[in-house]
Phi, psi and omega in degrees: 000126183289136177233006182298328181267138179272102177281150183196186179182203174201161179279146171234187180292117183049039178185190183218142171250136178236143186237131174245203179274337188244330188209154169246146181230130177249124175245127185226143175266115183281176183298343180272357180092358178275150176270127179252136183237136172231131183244141185225121173293147182255157181288116184299328181295328178281331188244351181225355180263218184285327185308309180293350179259358186256109179309144177071319174295319181294337176294330178292326175294322176298322175294315177299327173310307186293334178264348185267243185290343173301316176291318179296325176299318176302316179297314183296319179294322176298321175301315180296322181296328182253006188296329182261358183246317184223075189293345182278350180273135173224126180272357177267013178245214179302323180300312181294316184291322178294319176299318174301313183293317177297319181296315180297315180297318182296312184296317177296322179290319184285314188268347180234315184282312183299316177294331177294309178298315181296319181293322179296320179297316180293323180293323177291323182296315181278359181056057179260359182212160180107172186298326183255028186292155185289337180231176180292158186299316182298311182293323176296319179293322179296317182295317178300320180292324175296314178301320179298318180293321178298313179300315179301318183292317181296317180296318180299309183295317180299316181295317180293320177298317184293312182288340177290352177275345178289126181304322179293325180288328177298319178297316179301319180289334175294318178290332174296315175296327178292323179296313177300314181294322180293315178297314177303317180296313183296318182290342175272356181080017185277164175289135184273074174239150177310314185293322178284319180298325183299337181284346185275158185300152177273345178268157174210132185293346176260013182304144177296334174295318175295328176294317180300315179296321180297317180301319181297318180292310181300326181298329176297312183294317182289316181293332177295333178290339181263357181070215178230084177292179174311150190307311186297316178292325177301309182293320176297323178297321181300320184284315185289334181272001178304315179297324181296312178299318179295323176299313177294314181305318184296318179296325179295310181302314182297319177298311180300319177300324180282345187234038179295341179288343181278122182303324182292322180292320178298326179288325181293326185272002179304319178295323180295318178294321183293320180299333183294340181287349171278336185247004178230150175227153178297121179279154171275177188292332179292321176294319178297321181300320179296317182294323178295321179297319180293318179292320179297323178296325178290320181295330176295320181291334180273358180067023175275324173243158175264167179300326182290332182273346180218065180297147174294145173300162179305315181266124182219121169057054181283335182256120180277118179287158181299153181298142179210160179299136179302134175090017177304130183286172192227147183290154179194155175286000000 
């Protein structure tokens, strides 16, 4: 069984998206209880060319993953969820793009701009900067950046914990757990049946939650190199450096995933694995069945499984997603 490629995915509404080197597959259980599948080819230049072999640059592909077909997959799954109840609603049109725009603005504001403003306020209150500061300028700027990182981490954990209290999000987190268990089972060479997959861990070292925590830590180090420039430039730097931080964080996650046999690495990733318990729930067998369906369809595209070993469900792709460029990349753990 080929393991050179890191398969991954994400939870969507009542389903799971899995991503391979050639294709992404979204499997969703519709209101009638049937599994619906949509398959999307991926851009070969992004997943099979030089980009996935280029350190730091490939991290930007991972970031684009989360903003590309990953978001479209959520929209498509939302369409499936309402297809039998409110057929006139489509999340692949203006509603979906408006939701994406608002979400991006909210996310950048909450996790990058707000911590910057908050840390500056705390730094002024503690007299950590300025001509009469209690410490040297360099040390004061470093402490303020650490405070900014702590605020960012608290906001991240608090936000995840808060939304995890919502019943619909709990189900989403259940599908997240199903995705993790399925990938863990596949990477262990196990048979992909719900009963066997259910026995595997709910944590995974390449999880997007681990990526977010790594971003929070890496941001402290990167921003500390810049000191504390004037406020407008300070905020602008936080936004413009997001791709740089994402690229570094991706390499850290990739390194730890490849070196899980090292006791030191296992110790380092303990916080990453612990945080995943906020974004995953133990899935039931029906959720795992959906995740397995998505992964098997990806494995068919990789020619690891045959069509006979992973047949399409009876219901397939009843909701047509909005047109998009062929080979749009996909989000993944």
